[in-house]
C-alpha positions in Angstrom: 51.2 -9.2 -35.5 49.0 -6.1 -36.6 48.4 -2.6 -34.9 45.0 -1.9 -33.6 44.6 0.3 -36.5 41.1 -0.9 -38.8 41.5 -0.8 -42.4 37.9 -1.5 -42.9 34.9 -3.1 -41.5 33.8 -6.1 -43.7 30.7 -8.2 -43.5 30.0 -12.0 -42.9 28.0 -13.5 -46.0 28.1 -17.2 -44.6 28.8 -19.8 -42.1 29.4 -23.0 -42.3 29.9 -25.7 -39.5 32.8 -28.1 -40.1 32.8 -30.7 -37.5 33.6 -28.4 -33.9 35.2 -26.1 -36.4 33.5 -23.4 -38.5 34.3 -21.9 -42.1 33.5 -17.8 -42.1 33.5 -16.2 -45.3 33.9 -12.3 -45.2 33.1 -9.5 -47.8 35.6 -7.0 -48.3 36.6 -4.0 -50.2 39.4 -2.2 -48.8 41.5 -5.3 -48.2 40.5 -7.3 -51.3 42.9 -6.6 -53.5 45.9 -7.4 -51.7 44.5 -10.9 -50.1 46.9 -13.7 -50.7 46.7 -17.1 -49.9 48.1 -18.1 -46.0 47.7 -14.3 -45.3 46.8 -13.7 -41.9 43.9 -11.1 -41.3 42.8 -10.1 -37.8 38.7 -10.4 -37.5 37.6 -8.7 -34.3 40.8 -8.7 -32.8 41.3 -12.8 -33.5 44.3 -13.5 -36.0 42.8 -16.0 -38.9 44.3 -17.6 -41.8 43.1 -16.8 -45.4 42.4 -20.6 -46.9 40.5 -19.1 -50.1 39.8 -16.0 -51.4 38.5 -13.6 -54.8 38.1 -10.0 -55.4 35.2 -9.4 -52.8 35.8 -11.9 -50.2 37.8 -14.3 -48.1 37.0 -17.5 -46.0 39.0 -18.7 -42.9 38.5 -21.6 -40.7 37.7 -20.7 -36.8 38.8 -23.7 -34.3 36.3 -25.0 -31.8 38.6 -23.5 -29.3 38.3 -19.6 -30.8 34.9 -20.1 -30.8 34.5 -20.5 -27.3 37.4 -17.8 -26.3 36.1 -15.0 -28.3 32.9 -13.5 -29.4 33.4 -15.0 -32.9 30.9 -17.9 -31.9 28.1 -15.6 -31.5 28.7 -13.9 -34.9 26.1 -14.9 -37.9 26.0 -13.9 -41.7 25.4 -10.2 -42.1 27.2 -9.3 -39.1 29.9 -6.7 -39.4 33.5 -7.0 -38.3 36.8 -5.4 -38.0 39.5 -5.9 -40.4 43.1 -5.4 -40.2 45.8 -7.1 -42.5 49.1 -8.2 -41.2 51.9 -5.7 -40.2 54.3 -5.6 -42.8 58.2 -4.7 -42.0 57.8 -1.0 -43.7 54.1 -0.4 -42.2 53.0 2.1 -40.0 52.9 1.5 -36.4 49.9 3.7 -35.8 48.6 2.0 -32.5 50.3 -1.3 -30.4 51.4 -4.2 -31.3 48.6 -6.8 -31.4 49.2 -10.4 -31.6 45.3 -11.2 -32.4 44.8 -13.8 -29.6 42.3 -12.7 -27.3 43.0 -13.1 -23.7 39.4 -12.3 -22.5 35.7 -11.6 -23.5 34.2 -8.7 -21.8 30.7 -7.5 -21.7 29.9 -3.5 -22.4 28.5 -2.3 -19.2 28.1 1.4 -19.8 28.3 3.8 -23.0 27.9 7.8 -22.4 29.2 10.7 -24.5 31.7 13.0 -23.5 32.2 16.0 -25.6 31.8 14.6 -29.2 33.5 11.5 -28.0 31.9 8.4 -26.2 33.2 6.9 -23.3 32.8 2.9 -23.0 32.7 0.9 -19.4 33.9 -2.7 -20.0 34.1 -5.7 -17.4 37.2 -6.4 -16.0 38.0 -10.1 -15.9 40.3 -11.5 -13.1 42.3 -13.2 -15.8 43.3 -10.0 -17.4 43.2 -7.2 -14.4 46.9 -7.2 -13.6 47.9 -6.4 -17.3 45.2 -3.2 -17.3 46.6 0.2 -16.3 45.7 3.6 -16.9 47.5 5.3 -20.1 48.2 1.9 -21.1 47.1 -0.1 -24.2 44.3 -2.5 -25.1 42.9 -3.9 -27.8 38.8 -4.0 -27.9 37.9 -6.2 -31.0 41.3 -5.7 -32.4 40.6 -2.0 -32.2 43.8 -0.2 -30.3 42.5 2.0 -27.4 43.9 3.9 -24.4 42.8 2.9 -20.8 41.1 6.1 -19.1 40.0 4.4 -16.0 40.3 1.0 -14.1 38.3 0.2 -10.7 37.9 -3.1 -9.2 35.5 -4.3 -11.3 36.0 -2.7 -14.8 37.9 -0.2 -17.3 37.2 2.7 -19.5 37.9 3.9 -22.6 37.2 7.0 -24.9 36.4 6.4 -28.2 37.3 9.4 -30.8 34.4 9.9 -33.9 36.0 8.6 -36.3 36.6 5.3 -34.2 33.0 4.8 -33.4 32.2 5.7 -36.9 34.4 3.5 -38.2 34.4 0.0 -36.4 31.7 -2.0 -34.9 31.9 0.1 -31.7 29.5 2.3 -33.0 26.9 -0.3 -33.1 27.6 -2.0 -30.0 25.0 -1.5 -27.2 24.8 -2.5 -23.1 25.9 -6.3 -23.0 27.1 -6.7 -26.2 30.6 -8.6 -25.8 34.2 -7.6 -27.1 37.1 -9.4 -27.8 40.2 -8.3 -25.4 43.9 -8.6 -25.8 46.0 -7.0 -23.2 49.5 -5.2 -24.2 52.3 -7.5 -24.7 54.9 -5.3 -22.9 52.6 -4.8 -19.8 52.3 -8.8 -20.1 55.9 -9.3 -20.1 56.7 -6.6 -17.0 54.1 -8.4 -15.0 55.3 -11.7 -15.9 58.8 -10.6 -15.0 58.0 -8.5 -11.4 55.7 -12.0 -10.4 58.7 -14.3 -11.1 61.1 -11.9 -9.1 58.6 -11.8 -5.9 58.6 -15.7 -6.0 62.4 -15.3 -5.9 62.5 -17.2 -9.2 65.8 -16.7 -11.3 64.5 -14.9 -13.9 67.1 -16.1 -16.5 69.4 -13.8 -18.8 66.5 -13.1 -21.4 64.4 -11.7 -18.7 67.4 -9.9 -16.9 67.8 -8.5 -20.6 64.5 -7.3 -20.8 64.4 -5.5 -17.4 67.9 -3.6 -18.3 65.8 -2.3 -21.5 62.7 -1.9 -19.4 64.8 0.4 -16.8 66.9 1.9 -19.5 63.4 3.4 -21.2 62.1 4.0 -18.2 59.1 1.8 -17.8 60.4 0.3 -14.3 62.6 1.6 -11.9 
């Protein structure tokens, strides 16, 4: 589990194909002193497992499925990636809960200045459209962002100067792709309401979830 608050930008130092999978080695400075074997690290929003490490880098295997359904398959040696270590029980939740499981890959269709910040526009894939809402959370290449506008074909977020400078979004251009993970809470709400609309018995766990959502004002 992650929070979408990027700790640093790492650099891919090498790639090696392993049958249909691929081994990534990433240079890191901030995280290097706390990495252990088997740790989970978010790389551009994808949860990867550390299989080897030293004082300057770590290595992870990326499955063929992840290469196909994320933008990791497009990366090459020298590219920078957003890194975040997993959330500890006593850690700060500065963003929102992010699982590291990508729902869609979206292309950037617009970049414009708005004050000192930047407004980015992304394609809205029909698979994630039900879960994207204005003022809701979304993970973009592992970064916790707030949705500012939604239309039939795209959604927008505003990137503050710090985030633009200290994540890979600052080097992205029109047509570049990003990994999208929708907000967990939105997923559960849409799933519950969809089953309710179809007349299915939601079950005891979903009834308890509904009570919590109503109690906290998410649904009426």
